[in-house]
C-alpha positions as a printed NumPy array, in Angstrom:
array([[  0.   ,   0.   ,   0.   ],
       [  1.338,   3.413,  -0.946],
       [  0.41 ,   7.03 ,  -0.904],
       [  0.251,   8.132,  -4.513],
       [  1.819,  11.249,  -5.917],
       [ -0.544,  14.129,  -6.667],
       [ -1.959,  13.879, -10.164],
       [ -1.988,  17.127, -12.137],
       [ -2.578,  17.76 , -15.828],
       [ -2.605,  20.785, -18.112],
       [ -5.75 ,  21.487, -20.106],
       [ -5.911,  23.956, -22.982],
       [ -8.86 ,  26.338, -22.988],
       [-10.676,  25.547, -26.232],
       [-10.98 ,  28.311, -28.838],
       [ -9.129,  30.793, -26.623],
       [ -7.284,  33.438, -28.663],
       [ -4.896,  33.906, -25.703],
       [ -4.068,  30.158, -25.629],
       [ -5.005,  29.945, -21.944],
       [ -4.216,  26.777, -20.028],
       [ -5.251,  25.489, -16.623],
       [ -3.342,  23.03 , -14.44 ],
       [ -5.925,  20.781, -12.797],
       [ -5.212,  18.591,  -9.78 ],
       [ -7.099,  15.395,  -9.043],
       [ -8.298,  15.766,  -5.465],
       [ -7.348,  13.036,  -3.016],
       [-10.036,  11.522,  -0.784],
       [ -8.604,  13.488,   2.143],
       [ -8.836,  16.783,   0.258],
       [-12.459,  16.064,  -0.658],
       [-13.188,  15.255,   3.002],
       [-11.47 ,  18.456,   4.146],
       [-13.665,  20.515,   1.832],
       [-16.744,  18.65 ,   3.04 ],
       [-15.807,  19.33 ,   6.671],
       [-15.336,  23.042,   5.93 ],
       [-18.572,  23.617,   4.06 ],
       [-21.122,  21.395,   5.779],
       [-21.99 ,  22.173,   9.352],
       [-24.295,  20.059,  11.438],
       [-26.851,  21.975,  13.459],
       [-28.622,  20.497,  16.461],
       [-31.83 ,  22.006,  17.777],
       [-33.92 ,  20.607,  20.575],
       [-37.673,  20.325,  20.545],
       [-40.169,  18.854,  22.966],
       [-41.014,  15.335,  21.896],
       [-44.254,  13.412,  22.399],
       [-43.003,  12.223,  25.765],
       [-42.476,  15.807,  26.856],
       [-38.692,  15.403,  26.918],
       [-36.356,  17.471,  24.796],
       [-35.224,  15.576,  21.715],
       [-32.466,  16.55 ,  19.295],
       [-33.348,  17.506,  15.729],
       [-30.33 ,  17.335,  13.43 ],
       [-29.948,  19.314,  10.221],
       [-27.105,  20.334,   7.95 ],
       [-26.229,  23.72 ,   6.564],
       [-24.072,  23.894,   3.43 ],
       [-22.056,  26.986,   2.548],
       [-22.304,  26.678,  -1.245],
       [-20.096,  29.683,  -1.95 ],
       [-17.329,  28.313,   0.262],
       [-17.727,  24.889,  -1.366],
       [-17.263,  26.369,  -4.863],
       [-14.29 ,  28.47 ,  -3.834],
       [-12.46 ,  25.756,  -1.851],
       [-13.002,  23.186,  -4.601],
       [-11.718,  25.669,  -7.167],
       [ -8.665,  26.632,  -5.093],
       [ -7.755,  23.004,  -4.356],
       [ -8.293,  21.715,  -7.901],
       [ -6.875,  24.522, -10.079],
       [ -3.191,  24.704,  -9.172],
       [ -1.799,  26.824, -11.991],
       [ -2.536,  28.689, -15.181],
       [ -0.9  ,  30.213, -18.213],
       [ -2.042,  33.046, -20.475],
       [ -4.784,  34.427, -18.251],
       [ -5.118,  38.198, -18.45 ],
       [ -6.996,  40.987, -16.692],
       [ -9.351,  43.394, -18.459],
       [ -6.385,  45.558, -19.53 ],
       [ -4.55 ,  42.64 , -21.13 ],
       [ -1.973,  42.355, -18.336],
       [ -1.013,  38.854, -17.181],
       [ -3.029,  37.829, -14.139],
       [ -0.814,  36.348, -11.436],
       [ -1.938,  32.902, -10.322],
       [ -3.104,  32.995,  -6.71 ],
       [ -6.257,  32.143,  -4.76 ],
       [ -7.715,  35.66 ,  -4.949],
       [ -7.256,  35.901,  -8.714],
       [ -8.604,  32.397,  -9.171],
       [-11.805,  33.346,  -7.364],
       [-11.883,  36.588,  -9.344],
       [-11.571,  34.679, -12.63 ],
       [-14.367,  32.349, -11.564],
       [-16.623,  35.354, -11.019],
       [-15.603,  37.492, -13.996],
       [-14.746,  35.104, -16.847],
       [-17.849,  33.764, -18.552],
       [-17.909,  29.946, -18.44 ],
       [-14.813,  29.607, -16.228],
       [-16.478,  27.473, -13.541],
       [-18.084,  25.191, -16.104],
       [-14.745,  24.767, -17.863],
       [-13.006,  23.822, -14.615],
       [-15.776,  21.303, -13.87 ],
       [-15.382,  19.845, -17.371],
       [-11.6  ,  19.537, -16.975],
       [-11.964,  17.929, -13.531],
       [-14.444,  15.39 , -14.932],
       [-12.131,  14.628, -17.865],
       [ -9.174,  14.128, -15.51 ],
       [-11.21 ,  11.806, -13.259],
       [-12.354,   9.797, -16.286],
       [ -8.784,   9.566, -17.624],
       [ -7.47 ,   8.409, -14.242],
       [-10.208,   5.796, -13.949],
       [ -9.369,   4.478, -17.426],
       [ -5.641,   4.429, -16.627],
       [ -6.32 ,   2.356, -13.49 ],
       [ -8.4  ,  -0.098, -15.513],
       [ -5.677,  -0.331, -18.158],
       [ -3.011,  -0.922, -15.502],
       [ -5.102,  -3.649, -13.906],
       [ -5.545,  -5.376, -17.278],
       [ -1.762,  -5.437, -17.695],
       [ -1.107,  -7.025, -14.288],
       [ -0.346, -10.738, -14.113],
       [ -3.425, -12.692, -12.969],
       [ -2.106, -13.203,  -9.402],
       [ -1.383,  -9.477,  -8.972],
       [ -4.78 ,  -8.609, -10.458],
       [ -6.512, -10.583,  -7.673],
       [ -4.534,  -8.657,  -5.054],
       [ -5.38 ,  -5.298,  -6.665],
       [ -9.118,  -5.868,  -6.137]])
C-alpha cells in the first residue's frame, strides 16, 4: 500500500485566442473530506417530543459559496495566459482564481469539465493498468 503522488494535468482552454491553459489537480479523498468538513456544518436544535422530553433535531447547513471556492482553489493549481481586463497577465493565486471564476464567462463550467475529464482519464488508466497485471497481482489489486 502506498500514498500516490498528486496527479496534475494541463488542459488547454478551447478556442481561446490567448491560448489559456489550466493546471488541474485530481483531489485526493482526504482533500475532498477536508472541503466537506469546511462547508457542511451540522446543526442540532432541541424540541419537545411526544413524551415531553427534549429531543435533538439534526440538520445540515451547506455553505455553497465556500464549497465552490475551496473546490476551485484546491483543484486549479496553476494557469498560463490568463489576463486581466487591460490585457496584463493575471498572477496565479487564490484571490485571482476566485476573481476569474466570477468574472470570466464559463470559467467554472470549464473547470468542472476539466476535472471530470481528468477523473475519467485516471479511472481508465487504473483499468488499463489492472488489465496489464499478471493474474495473481490482479486478484490482489481488487
